[in-house]
Wavefront OBJ file of the C-alpha trace (Angstrom):
o trace
v 16.290 47.391 10.831
v 20.014 46.760 11.611
v 22.336 46.535 8.594
v 23.070 42.793 9.029
v 19.362 41.997 9.199
v 18.773 44.018 6.022
v 21.571 42.105 4.286
v 20.098 38.752 5.350
v 16.602 39.737 4.200
v 17.927 40.948 0.838
v 19.690 37.616 0.231
v 16.569 35.667 1.253
v 14.410 37.733 -1.086
v 16.847 37.145 -3.959
v 16.960 33.387 -3.354
v 13.165 33.137 -3.036
v 12.713 35.116 -6.262
v 15.174 32.890 -8.113
v 13.402 29.782 -6.793
v 10.097 31.235 -8.019
v 11.473 32.007 -11.475
v 13.121 28.575 -11.747
v 10.349 26.302 -10.419
v 7.154 28.249 -11.119
v 7.870 30.452 -14.132
v 10.498 28.146 -15.720
v 12.452 31.308 -16.534
v 15.745 31.383 -14.542
v 17.817 34.564 -14.587
v 21.061 33.217 -13.094
v 23.147 30.047 -13.392
v 23.150 27.266 -10.801
v 26.642 28.272 -9.670
v 25.539 31.893 -9.126
v 22.549 30.653 -7.118
v 24.838 28.421 -5.038
v 27.108 31.397 -4.273
v 24.147 33.470 -3.008
v 23.075 30.523 -0.851
v 26.567 30.174 0.646
v 26.681 33.926 1.350
v 23.414 33.650 3.299
v 24.636 30.560 5.160
v 27.810 32.388 6.221
v 26.024 35.478 7.558
v 23.377 33.402 9.371
v 26.084 31.223 10.948
v 27.658 34.402 12.313
v 24.245 35.663 13.509
v 22.232 32.572 14.590
v 19.731 34.747 16.480
v 18.538 36.102 13.084
v 17.721 32.689 11.562
v 13.992 32.163 10.902
v 12.100 28.993 9.977
v 11.246 30.248 6.485
v 14.847 31.025 5.544
v 16.043 29.135 2.423
v 18.902 27.724 4.550
v 16.433 25.862 6.790
v 15.516 23.349 4.109
v 18.185 20.920 5.364
v 19.938 19.947 8.557
v 17.200 18.641 10.877
v 18.137 15.885 13.325
v 17.258 12.347 12.087
v 13.898 11.033 13.367
v 13.374 7.663 15.054
v 9.958 7.330 13.360
v 7.322 9.417 11.597
v 4.356 10.789 13.494
v 0.953 11.070 11.852
v -1.239 13.976 10.763
v -4.995 13.881 10.193
v -6.266 15.576 7.032
v -8.973 18.144 7.784
v -10.573 17.122 4.494
v -10.063 13.495 3.338
v -7.591 12.983 0.489
v -9.806 10.869 -1.757
v -8.694 8.674 -4.635
v -10.113 9.052 -8.164
v -12.379 6.736 -10.121
v -10.708 5.401 -13.290
v -11.766 5.546 -16.930
v -9.955 2.731 -18.738
v -10.925 3.915 -22.236
v -12.444 6.833 -24.129
v -15.954 5.404 -23.830
v -15.687 5.580 -20.041
v -14.596 9.233 -20.271
v -17.761 9.934 -22.271
v -19.821 8.018 -19.699
v -18.307 10.189 -16.944
v -19.348 13.343 -18.810
v -22.903 11.974 -19.110
v -23.016 11.221 -15.353
v -21.871 14.757 -14.580
v -24.566 16.265 -16.798
v -27.200 14.017 -15.263
v -26.066 14.942 -11.761
v -26.311 18.633 -12.635
v -29.576 18.146 -14.538
v -28.242 19.911 -17.638
v -27.591 19.220 -21.300
v -25.080 22.061 -21.613
v -21.362 21.377 -22.143
v -19.356 21.174 -18.928
v -16.047 22.967 -18.365
v -13.267 20.662 -17.151
v -9.693 21.328 -16.110
v -7.498 18.680 -17.761
v -4.100 17.731 -16.360
v -1.450 15.000 -16.599
v -1.714 12.259 -13.970
v 1.758 12.266 -12.455
v 3.320 9.005 -11.310
v 4.639 10.117 -7.927
v 3.574 10.416 -4.296
v 0.585 12.549 -3.236
v 1.234 14.982 -0.368
v -0.563 17.750 1.491
v 1.120 21.050 2.413
v -0.365 23.166 5.236
v 0.223 26.927 5.583
v -0.850 29.187 8.436
v -0.769 32.930 7.785
v 1.450 32.308 4.769
v 4.071 30.121 6.490
v 4.605 26.407 5.813
v 3.837 24.617 9.103
v 3.583 20.924 8.216
v 3.117 18.396 5.448
v 2.071 14.779 5.143
v 1.603 11.852 2.790
v -1.868 10.828 1.629
v -1.734 7.711 3.840
v -5.150 6.071 4.050
v -6.869 9.292 2.966
v -7.791 10.180 6.547
v -4.374 10.125 8.242
v -0.929 10.481 6.656
v 2.706 10.366 7.751
v 4.173 13.627 9.041
v 7.040 14.244 6.588
v 7.389 17.997 7.229
v 11.193 18.019 7.525
v 11.622 16.080 4.291
v 9.219 18.317 2.362
v 11.193 21.369 3.508
v 14.201 20.057 1.565
v 12.328 20.414 -1.756
v 13.301 23.815 -3.120
v 10.168 24.036 -5.279
v 7.948 24.143 -2.158
v 7.660 27.722 -0.828
v 8.375 28.042 2.896
v 6.473 31.336 2.889
v 3.896 32.537 0.374
v 4.356 35.421 -2.057
v 1.755 38.179 -2.080
v -0.760 37.768 -4.907
v -3.959 39.443 -6.032
v -5.913 37.489 -3.420
v -5.106 37.874 0.264
v -3.094 35.118 1.903
v -5.569 32.969 3.875
v -5.055 32.224 7.587
v -5.255 28.516 6.707
v -4.331 27.023 3.347
v -4.017 23.333 2.481
v -2.531 22.497 -0.907
v -2.305 19.019 -2.422
v 0.346 18.031 -4.942
v 2.470 15.220 -6.334
v 6.150 14.799 -5.460
v 8.114 13.146 -8.265
v 11.573 12.690 -9.760
v 12.235 13.622 -13.383
v 13.547 11.009 -15.821
v 16.978 12.687 -15.938
v 17.065 13.035 -12.149
v 16.211 9.349 -11.792
v 18.980 8.337 -14.179
v 21.582 10.364 -12.248
v 20.283 9.062 -8.909
v 20.738 5.458 -9.999
v 24.213 6.226 -11.341
v 25.121 7.523 -7.872
v 23.557 4.451 -6.237
v 25.718 2.163 -8.388
v 28.875 4.197 -7.666
v 28.262 3.729 -3.944
v 27.606 -0.003 -4.357
v 23.915 0.376 -3.504
v 21.025 -1.290 -5.381
v 19.367 0.933 -8.026
v 15.766 2.074 -7.621
v 13.176 0.219 -9.717
v 11.429 3.337 -11.072
v 11.068 7.088 -10.420
v 7.927 6.664 -8.306
v 9.619 4.230 -5.907
v 12.620 6.530 -5.721
v 10.431 9.545 -4.863
v 8.430 7.616 -2.261
v 11.572 6.162 -0.676
v 13.236 9.574 -0.577
v 10.276 11.181 1.205
v 10.221 8.376 3.776
v 13.835 8.810 4.891
v 14.076 9.362 8.645
v 17.154 11.532 8.001
v 16.132 14.637 6.046
v 19.777 15.212 5.080
v 19.472 12.127 2.834
v 16.216 13.440 1.342
v 17.982 16.730 0.570
v 20.391 14.873 -1.755
v 17.533 13.438 -3.858
v 16.326 15.349 -6.968
v 12.690 15.766 -5.848
v 10.199 18.025 -7.639
v 6.530 18.839 -7.084
v 3.482 20.073 -8.995
v 0.499 21.323 -6.992
v -3.006 20.705 -8.308
v -5.780 20.713 -5.676
v -7.031 22.358 -2.503
v -7.780 20.939 0.898
v -9.320 23.250 3.479
v -9.011 26.991 2.843
v -10.235 29.604 5.344
v -10.964 33.207 4.431
v -10.613 32.966 0.639
v -12.951 31.331 -1.889
v -12.630 30.495 -5.580
v -15.460 30.332 -8.123
v -13.441 28.021 -10.383
v -10.549 25.586 -10.168
v -8.856 27.577 -12.942
v -8.860 30.637 -10.667
v -7.429 28.540 -7.809
v -4.548 27.224 -9.957
v -3.769 30.716 -11.235
v -3.632 32.017 -7.668
v -1.429 29.099 -6.585
v 1.215 30.193 -9.110
v 1.083 33.776 -7.820
v 1.507 32.543 -4.253
v 4.641 30.683 -5.354
v 3.551 27.090 -6.040
v 4.655 25.159 -9.156
v 1.662 24.224 -11.345
v 1.984 21.838 -14.294
v 2.200 23.843 -17.562
v 0.331 21.080 -19.446
v -2.936 21.831 -17.580
v -5.684 23.116 -19.885
v -9.350 24.019 -19.733
v -11.527 21.876 -22.021
v -15.168 22.638 -22.675
v -16.752 19.376 -23.821
v -16.235 15.627 -23.995
v -14.718 15.771 -27.514
v -11.985 18.092 -26.232
v -11.467 15.816 -23.202
v -10.782 12.880 -25.498
v -8.502 15.019 -27.709
v -6.462 16.124 -24.676
v -6.190 12.502 -23.517
v -4.993 11.311 -26.948
v -2.511 14.167 -27.372
v -0.981 13.654 -23.944
v -0.663 9.901 -24.498
v 1.084 10.582 -27.829
v 3.636 12.929 -26.204
v 4.021 10.828 -23.044
v 7.543 9.655 -23.861
v 8.751 13.202 -24.628
v 7.736 14.620 -21.229
v 10.578 15.024 -18.696
v 8.632 13.098 -16.015
v 6.576 9.902 -15.814
v 2.784 10.046 -16.213
v 0.258 7.216 -16.318
v -2.867 8.998 -17.492
v -4.901 12.180 -17.482
v -7.187 13.752 -14.876
v -10.363 15.703 -15.610
v -12.022 17.864 -12.945
v -15.208 19.915 -13.144
v -14.040 23.525 -13.173
v -16.888 25.373 -11.424
v -16.919 25.182 -7.623
v -20.718 25.320 -7.340
v -21.047 22.415 -9.778
v -18.501 20.405 -7.774
v -20.469 21.013 -4.594
v -23.702 19.996 -6.308
v -22.178 16.720 -7.520
v -20.632 15.866 -4.134
v -18.505 12.821 -3.339
v -18.806 9.065 -2.922
v -17.192 7.298 0.028
v -13.833 6.984 -1.763
v -13.854 9.425 -4.686
v -15.395 12.703 -5.842
v -18.167 12.582 -8.454
v -16.670 15.650 -10.166
v -13.333 14.125 -11.214
v -11.993 11.101 -13.041
v -8.614 9.656 -14.026
v -8.278 8.622 -17.655
v -5.794 5.746 -17.836
v -3.445 5.277 -20.781
v -3.232 2.013 -22.678
v -1.073 -0.366 -20.669
v 2.536 -0.792 -21.731
v 3.346 -4.315 -22.860
v 6.298 -6.675 -23.213
v 6.921 -10.356 -23.974
v 8.460 -12.873 -21.577
v 8.356 -16.575 -20.645
v 6.226 -18.204 -17.916
v 8.670 -20.210 -15.789
v 6.073 -21.489 -13.314
v 2.525 -20.968 -12.029
v 2.208 -20.759 -8.250
v -1.109 -20.645 -6.341
v -1.090 -17.917 -3.687
v -3.468 -17.698 -0.700
v -4.625 -14.309 0.630
v -5.973 -13.386 4.062
v -9.574 -13.956 2.917
v -8.699 -17.484 1.723
v -8.838 -16.557 -1.974
v -6.531 -18.790 -4.013
v -4.960 -16.764 -6.835
v -2.649 -18.217 -9.495
v 0.524 -16.183 -10.017
v 2.799 -16.557 -13.050
v 6.536 -16.530 -12.282
v 8.209 -14.834 -15.251
v 11.599 -14.284 -16.759
v 12.402 -10.770 -15.469
v 11.434 -8.150 -18.058
v 11.162 -4.354 -18.207
v 7.600 -3.032 -18.627
v 7.255 0.742 -18.646
v 10.379 1.293 -16.564
v 9.600 -1.440 -14.001
v 11.280 -4.870 -13.789
v 8.426 -7.397 -13.662
v 8.960 -10.957 -12.332
v 5.371 -11.922 -11.415
v 1.974 -11.436 -13.048
v -1.513 -12.279 -11.860
v -3.577 -14.895 -13.693
v -6.653 -13.975 -11.589
v -8.470 -17.342 -11.416
v -8.986 -20.712 -13.143
v -11.523 -19.268 -15.612
v -8.943 -16.727 -16.802
v -6.266 -19.407 -17.157
v -8.683 -21.522 -19.222
v -9.813 -18.599 -21.368
v -6.249 -17.530 -22.197
v -4.886 -21.109 -22.078
v -1.740 -20.060 -20.201
v 0.767 -22.862 -19.588
v 4.158 -23.210 -17.949
v 6.803 -22.627 -20.659
v 4.602 -20.318 -22.766
v 5.878 -17.066 -24.235
v 3.310 -14.416 -23.301
v 2.421 -10.749 -23.689
v 2.276 -9.079 -20.281
v 1.122 -5.599 -19.371
v 0.868 -3.386 -16.338
v -2.920 -3.020 -16.234
v -3.630 0.616 -15.514
v 0.173 0.852 -15.241
v 0.001 -0.833 -11.839
v -0.779 -4.583 -11.644
v 1.139 -6.801 -14.066
v -1.083 -9.327 -15.855
v -0.788 -11.827 -18.690
v -2.642 -10.576 -21.798
v -2.267 -13.511 -24.167
v -0.118 -16.451 -25.191
v 2.037 -16.404 -28.343
v 1.012 -19.861 -29.571
v 3.618 -20.017 -32.342
v 6.309 -20.085 -29.640
v 4.642 -22.729 -27.426
v 6.893 -25.749 -26.602
v 5.457 -29.115 -27.686
v 5.470 -30.652 -24.177
v 3.295 -28.100 -22.331
v 0.216 -29.158 -20.375
v -2.959 -27.354 -19.367
v -2.690 -25.890 -15.880
v -5.289 -26.637 -13.184
v -5.372 -25.002 -9.762
v -4.980 -27.625 -7.034
v -8.163 -28.706 -5.255
v -6.381 -28.440 -1.918
v -4.916 -25.311 -0.321
v -1.182 -24.950 -1.094
v -0.644 -23.574 2.409
v -2.563 -25.969 4.691
v -3.751 -28.858 2.479
v -7.396 -28.168 3.341
v -9.979 -28.622 0.573
v -10.483 -25.592 -1.680
v -14.107 -24.637 -2.323
v -15.481 -22.598 -5.209
v -19.074 -21.429 -4.556
v -21.514 -21.788 -7.441
v -21.638 -18.666 -9.577
v -18.287 -17.320 -8.283
v -14.924 -17.307 -10.051
v -12.729 -17.278 -6.934
v -11.822 -20.533 -5.177
v -11.263 -20.201 -1.430
v -9.651 -22.202 1.334
v -12.348 -22.645 4.011
v -9.894 -23.400 6.822
v -9.833 -20.362 9.143
v -6.653 -21.769 10.728
v -4.837 -21.888 7.363
v -1.319 -20.484 8.003
v -1.382 -18.280 4.878
v -4.677 -16.723 5.930
v -3.558 -16.388 9.525
v -0.344 -14.670 8.396
v -2.261 -12.345 6.069
v -4.802 -11.410 8.749
v -2.050 -10.743 11.294
v 0.010 -8.651 8.861
v -3.108 -6.594 8.163
v -3.964 -6.337 11.889
v -0.534 -4.938 12.845
v -0.130 -2.696 9.768
v 0.405 1.048 10.019
v -3.181 2.034 9.189
v -4.594 -0.610 11.579
v -3.116 -1.281 15.068
v 0.289 0.092 13.941
v 2.514 -2.257 15.981
v 6.041 -1.086 15.231
v 8.596 -3.814 14.455
v 5.962 -6.497 13.809
v 7.091 -7.310 10.268
v 6.425 -10.146 7.836
v 9.402 -12.277 8.970
v 8.321 -12.080 12.606
v 4.755 -13.041 11.649
v 6.081 -16.043 9.673
v 8.007 -17.346 12.684
v 5.200 -16.805 15.182
v 2.634 -18.602 13.017
v 4.990 -21.411 11.982
v 5.852 -22.061 15.658
v 2.098 -21.960 16.459
v 2.590 -19.121 18.947
v -0.152 -17.205 17.123
v -3.312 -18.680 15.612
v -5.669 -15.682 15.794
v -4.954 -11.957 16.105
v -5.793 -11.830 19.827
v -2.833 -14.156 20.450
v -0.596 -11.154 19.744
v -1.584 -9.753 23.157
v -0.698 -13.064 24.863
v 2.936 -13.068 23.699
v 5.593 -13.123 26.410
v 9.229 -12.122 26.553
v 10.255 -15.812 26.440
v 8.113 -16.389 23.328
v 9.929 -13.622 21.478
v 13.518 -13.836 22.714
v 13.809 -17.471 21.594
v 12.984 -16.625 17.962
v 15.660 -16.464 15.253
v 17.572 -13.170 15.118
v 15.664 -11.757 18.078
v 17.855 -9.897 20.572
v 16.717 -9.104 24.123
v 16.325 -5.410 23.303
v 14.265 -6.188 20.197
v 11.951 -8.479 22.173
v 11.387 -5.760 24.778
v 10.736 -3.155 22.067
v 8.099 -5.359 20.432
v 6.361 -6.032 23.747
v 6.305 -2.275 24.383
v 4.876 -1.649 20.894
v 2.157 -4.267 21.531
v 1.301 -2.586 24.829
v 1.140 0.865 23.192
v -1.144 -0.451 20.436
v -3.822 -1.351 23.015
v -4.800 2.314 23.215
v -6.476 2.716 19.845
v -9.644 3.935 18.171
v -12.837 2.165 17.197
v -12.100 2.951 13.511
v -8.583 1.489 13.578
v -9.729 -1.625 15.441
v -12.644 -2.322 13.075
v -10.366 -1.792 10.065
v -7.757 -4.113 11.636
v -10.321 -6.937 11.885
v -10.141 -7.269 8.090
v -13.883 -7.383 7.344
v -14.329 -7.659 3.564
v -15.307 -4.365 1.897
v -14.642 -2.365 5.103
v -11.715 -0.038 4.460
v -10.218 2.775 6.536
v -12.745 5.389 5.392
v -15.818 3.257 6.076
v -14.381 2.332 9.487
v -14.361 6.053 10.315
v -17.983 6.344 9.149
v -18.941 3.443 11.438
v -17.030 5.011 14.329
v -19.080 8.210 14.036
v -22.324 6.251 13.697
v -21.754 4.037 16.748
v -19.810 6.655 18.733
v -17.099 4.065 19.374
v -19.514 1.635 21.066
v -18.201 -1.819 20.092
v -20.998 -3.726 21.854
v -23.643 -1.806 19.918
v -21.774 -2.419 16.653
v -21.460 -6.165 17.309
v -25.258 -6.467 17.593
v -26.150 -4.421 14.511
v -28.596 -5.680 11.877
v -28.216 -5.425 8.099
v -31.205 -3.048 7.982
v -29.582 -0.682 10.484
v -26.344 -0.689 8.516
v -28.075 0.055 5.216
v -29.643 3.128 6.826
v -26.125 4.616 7.184
v -25.066 6.946 4.407
v -22.288 5.232 2.352
v -23.266 1.666 3.393
v -24.979 -0.420 0.720
v -26.601 -3.881 0.896
v -23.428 -5.796 -0.088
v -21.315 -4.130 2.611
v -24.104 -4.523 5.166
v -24.264 -8.245 4.404
v -20.486 -8.791 4.700
v -20.408 -6.979 8.067
v -23.338 -8.917 9.555
v -22.009 -12.232 8.187
v -18.657 -11.492 9.851
v -20.330 -10.648 13.171
v -22.570 -13.729 13.118
v -19.461 -15.948 13.062
v -18.741 -16.944 16.672
v -15.007 -17.304 15.955
v -14.838 -13.642 14.942
v -16.821 -12.296 17.901
v -14.766 -14.467 20.287
v -11.600 -12.847 18.898
v -13.068 -9.335 19.365
v -14.093 -10.072 22.955
v -10.715 -11.669 23.657
v -8.879 -8.564 22.378
v -10.982 -6.359 24.647
v -10.403 -8.637 27.655
v -6.642 -8.578 26.962
v -6.465 -4.813 27.274
v -7.588 -3.223 23.995
v -9.118 0.127 24.966
v -11.017 2.149 22.392
v -10.638 5.894 22.824
v -13.850 7.616 23.765
v -15.663 9.168 20.819
v -17.649 12.266 21.594
v -21.250 11.883 20.553
v -23.487 14.757 19.520
v -23.641 17.600 22.069
v -27.372 17.656 21.531
v -30.119 16.338 19.246
v -31.245 19.835 18.206
v -30.637 19.014 14.521
v -31.449 15.297 14.663
v -32.513 13.942 11.273
v -31.856 17.276 9.513
v -29.631 17.553 6.446
v -27.882 20.858 5.650
v -26.114 22.096 2.530
v -23.634 24.966 2.991
v -22.936 27.181 -0.016
v -21.324 30.486 -0.940
v -18.350 32.216 0.706
v -19.172 31.641 4.374
v -17.873 34.493 6.559
v -18.686 33.451 10.148
v -17.213 29.944 9.957
v -15.477 27.658 7.475
v -17.345 24.931 5.579
v -15.490 22.302 7.588
v -16.486 24.001 10.867
v -20.099 24.144 9.651
v -20.091 20.399 8.950
v -18.685 19.682 12.422
v -21.262 21.963 14.080
v -24.140 20.241 12.282
v -22.870 16.773 13.222
v -22.194 17.846 16.830
v -25.916 18.542 17.217
v -27.175 15.388 15.531
v -27.478 16.765 11.991
v -25.744 15.932 8.729
v -23.935 18.040 6.117
v -24.224 17.209 2.423
v -22.390 18.579 -0.597
v -25.379 18.526 -2.946
v -29.001 19.704 -2.915
v -31.725 17.064 -3.213
v -35.231 16.305 -1.991
v -33.627 14.972 1.197
v -32.110 18.404 2.005
v -33.863 20.192 4.888
v -32.036 23.554 4.866
v -29.616 25.556 2.712
v -27.170 27.790 4.616
v -26.019 30.463 2.162
v -23.125 32.895 2.392
v -22.247 35.683 -0.094
v -21.896 34.585 -3.730
v -24.142 31.517 -3.461
v -25.262 30.438 -6.940
v -26.760 27.312 -8.503
v -27.576 25.636 -5.189
v -29.877 28.520 -4.241
v -31.672 28.153 -7.560
v -32.156 24.415 -7.034
v -33.315 25.030 -3.448
v -35.970 27.446 -4.756
v -37.139 24.850 -7.298
v -37.500 22.226 -4.538
v -38.977 24.635 -1.975
v -36.103 24.140 0.508
v -35.776 26.850 3.215
v -32.682 29.075 2.957
v -30.930 30.248 6.143
v -28.298 32.901 6.735
v -25.219 31.938 8.753
v -26.639 33.779 11.789
v -29.950 31.916 11.511
v -28.052 28.613 11.417
v -26.087 29.554 14.546
v -29.339 30.519 16.294
v -30.668 26.995 15.635
v -27.844 25.646 17.809
v -28.776 27.728 20.865
l 1 2 3 4 5 6 7 8 9 10 11 12 13 14 15 16 17 18 19 20 21 22 23 24 25 26 27 28 29 30 31 32 33 34 35 36 37 38 39 40 41 42 43 44 45 46 47 48 49 50 51 52 53 54 55 56 57 58 59 60 61 62 63 64 65 66 67 68 69 70 71 72 73 74 75 76 77 78 79 80 81 82 83 84 85 86 87 88 89 90 91 92 93 94 95 96 97 98 99 100 101 102 103 104 105 106 107 108 109 110 111 112 113 114 115 116 117 118 119 120 121 122 123 124 125 126 127 128 129 130 131 132 133 134 135 136 137 138 139 140 141 142 143 144 145 146 147 148 149 150 151 152 153 154 155 156 157 158 159 160 161 162 163 164 165 166 167 168 169 170 171 172 173 174 175 176 177 178 179 180 181 182 183 184 185 186 187 188 189 190 191 192 193 194 195 196 197 198 199 200 201 202 203 204 205 206 207 208 209 210 211 212 213 214 215 216 217 218 219 220 221 222 223 224 225 226 227 228 229 230 231 232 233 234 235 236 237 238 239 240 241 242 243 244 245 246 247 248 249 250 251 252 253 254 255 256 257 258 259 260 261 262 263 264 265 266 267 268 269 270 271 272 273 274 275 276 277 278 279 280 281 282 283 284 285 286 287 288 289 290 291 292 293 294 295 296 297 298 299 300 301 302 303 304 305 306 307 308 309 310 311 312 313 314 315 316 317 318 319 320 321 322 323 324 325 326 327 328 329 330 331 332 333 334 335 336 337 338 339 340 341 342 343 344 345 346 347 348 349 350 351 352 353 354 355 356 357 358 359 360 361 362 363 364 365 366 367 368 369 370 371 372 373 374 375 376 377 378 379 380 381 382 383 384 385 386 387 388 389 390 391 392 393 394 395 396 397 398 399 400 401 402 403 404 405 406 407 408 409 410 411 412 413 414 415 416 417 418 419 420 421 422 423 424 425 426 427 428 429 430 431 432 433 434 435 436 437 438 439 440 441 442 443 444 445 446 447 448 449 450 451 452 453 454 455 456 457 458 459 460 461 462 463 464 465 466 467 468 469 470 471 472 473 474 475 476 477 478 479 480 481 482 483 484 485 486 487 488 489 490 491 492 493 494 495 496 497 498 499 500 501 502 503 504 505 506 507 508 509 510 511 512 513 514 515 516 517 518 519 520 521 522 523 524 525 526 527 528 529 530 531 532 533 534 535 536 537 538 539 540 541 542 543 544 545 546 547 548 549 550 551 552 553 554 555 556 557 558 559 560 561 562 563 564 565 566 567 568 569 570 571 572 573 574 575 576 577 578 579 580 581 582 583 584 585 586 587 588 589 590 591 592 593 594 595 596 597 598 599 600 601 602 603 604 605 606 607 608 609 610 611 612 613 614 615 616 617 618 619 620 621 622 623 624 625 626 627 628 629 630 631 632 633 634 635 636 637 638 639 640 641 642 643 644 645 646 647 648 649 650 651 652 653 654 655 656 657 658 659 660 661 662 663 664 665 666 667
């Protein structure tokens, strides 16, 4: 190795070691100024020898050209959300569900961790090198923010050697956040530059990661803690504890507060202790997370459509403040629901300036007797949605009056109807501007048709000028329609028309999600896409019974879908969209029906294919892969180290196949 190359490698190794000691071990050996000098030395030598620069060099964390927009990346394994436990009783109920699901009375081991208030991301490594990273997005697809993630010094660009071999593919999930001190300094800089301060650390972290210019992201004090796996090929872990330990050895920061707890009493104790020390931590948290430790037990419990059965988020008691209700305004959503919103004197609740709070519905207003002019307790329920808790009656002005929601829609003046037995009043006018605007905003949103430049202000103008009444009208817009709008330049009009044209090439899942059917989110739209192989005509003629036969579709969802499709206005809109050029990308159906109606469970450390590949192979031949063993399981495919699932299979008399035997079934 030439002398210059040796010198460069030595500097890189030193910088990577210091990063590891600083971010992972929390045990720095040199000062920041000494680190900066080493970094400048490396920059100088690399500038003189650009042919020796590699992608994993510490100097490559900054300096990428600004992007015009983010691309998207599909997660190999969905990034699911977590079910919430709002109190200690619900934590205990979770433990009981886990035991029932595992058919045991023994104590369960959980890994307990703080629930960070940041932005979830996924980091992907191939043969030890960081290749790309993305946001959680809708759980299926996220924004490609690779260049911005590279600017975070705590994220290793190449993995350190550990006790376990470095896998050919490694996906690591974590939370990007800004510390309380970092947030304070960031806002001080914002004010110095005459820019508005960020509302809270989470918003600052999210905004920093979504900068199109990674040089701006590099100036933001972003940190990360890694806590979960996505897809991993070639290496397996018997426990989550083992996985976290290995993550640290590979060079990833892992939260030092994480502990193993062995029963529900210790879960509750961890939750209480962390809530008590919440204010002393250097970063914001809004709860705790508990995950079953043993991999086999996780696989046996499986997942729901939106969350795993083996994990739960324990929420802290909401932070509260007092303020005055200045007004109560009825708001209309895209489904016609009329929701009263309290306009408040601005007040700080848990680091966030709150100006509005939900009053939910008329029953809630009556129960709490909230009136305009009242002084009220408000809280961020689950630290997210501000709501009014109660009125301080001793401070009530003498001239207040009971508040009643109007019996006509505040947007269109149409009569508001409240079905018997329901608490939500709805505007029944499908042409109601507020509903039309909401449906269009949803239709064009990033996770739906993703029409770039089609923002809220443009939607307002188009609906107010009656250029759009239903979503299919978007595809009827002309250059003259757009260029005559306020603040619409010729170039902008052309860009929007191009974005509309590009959006016509989409997927069945995105289109169904864009239609805004109640209870049909992005994940379920993907399930329906696989079931109907992208055939919209077949989907439009489905019965409730057929829908209920689909895994993850229950009777309520089946009813909302069929009710939507029985409405002629809705089907006319779908057919109009298709006639105006919407083209759904072809979805490959099963290669064969060799495994039709058969359910497989894959367990152990598979050696001939990954678990994700196994699932795809089963589905490609008409079969189904499940994470847990039950009476509905037809076959177990077991690799080395298979444990509790084999035992349960023996108890139920389920045939066990080797990987080779499974592959032979596909021939």
